N, C-alpha and C positions, 0 to 999 in steps of 0.2 A: 718164871711167870711173865707173860707178855702184858705190857702196860697199855698197848693200844686197844685192848678189848675191855676197857673199863667203862661199861655202860652203866647207866643208872635208871631208875624207875622213870617212866614218862618219855624216854627217848624213842625216836623212830628209827628202826633198824632195817636194812636191806639185806637180802641174801646175796652173798658174794657171787661175782660173775664166774668163778671157777668151781662152784659148788657142784659136785657130781656124786652119784651113787650108782652102785652096780647091782644088777639083779632086779628084784621087784621092790627093793627099798623098805622091807618090813622090819629091818633091825633098827635098834633105838638110836635116837639122835641126842641123847642126854643121859644123865645118870638116873639110877633107880633110887628114889627117895620115898619113903613111906608117906602116904597121904596126898601124893601129887601123881599126876599123869605125865608120862614121858612121850615126847613127840617121836614119830617115825620119820626116817630119812625122806620118804616119799611125800611127806607133808610140806616140804620146802622145795621150791623151784627158783632158780636164780632170777633175781630181779624183783621178787615179791617183797612187799613192805609189811613189817610187823611192829606192834607196840611192846615195848618192854615193860613188864608189870613189876618186876623186881630188879634190884641191882645184881651185879655179878657176885657169885659165890665160888668158893673152891670145893671141889668134890674130894671124896675120900681117897685113901691111898689105893683102893681097889681100882679106881678109875684114873690113876696117875696124877691126881690132883689138878685135873683139868678145870678150866673155868666154865660155869654154866650160869643160866639165867632163866627166868620165866617169862614167856612171851604169849601174847594173846593171839590165837589162831581162830579160824572160822568155826572150829569145833570146841573152842573154849581155851582156858589157860593150859599151857604145856611147858615142860622143862626142855631145854635145848642147850647144846654146846655153844659157847660164845664164838668159837672159831667159824661157825657158819655164817656169821653176820659181819656187817660193817656199818658204820654210822651213815645215816641218810643225810646228804648235804642240804643245808637250808637254801631255799630259793627266795631271792627278794625281788 
């Protein structure tokens, strides 16, 4: 498990610079959890900023126990893989 992806609720996250997807990007960018909506890869573009609604959780064995979190998008809250994001640096 990677410890540099330990985001908590209220953190500002930025999509990584090397984030890419192939095709039209309609496949999911997070786990399937009943009662939640999963984001699609085309919802994220490198450099965009999102607000973390929940802390990082571990997915089931079906998804190789990857880390995921819930972020606020323009379409509402969505589940996404934590590896898509990095912490936004604070500017003083």
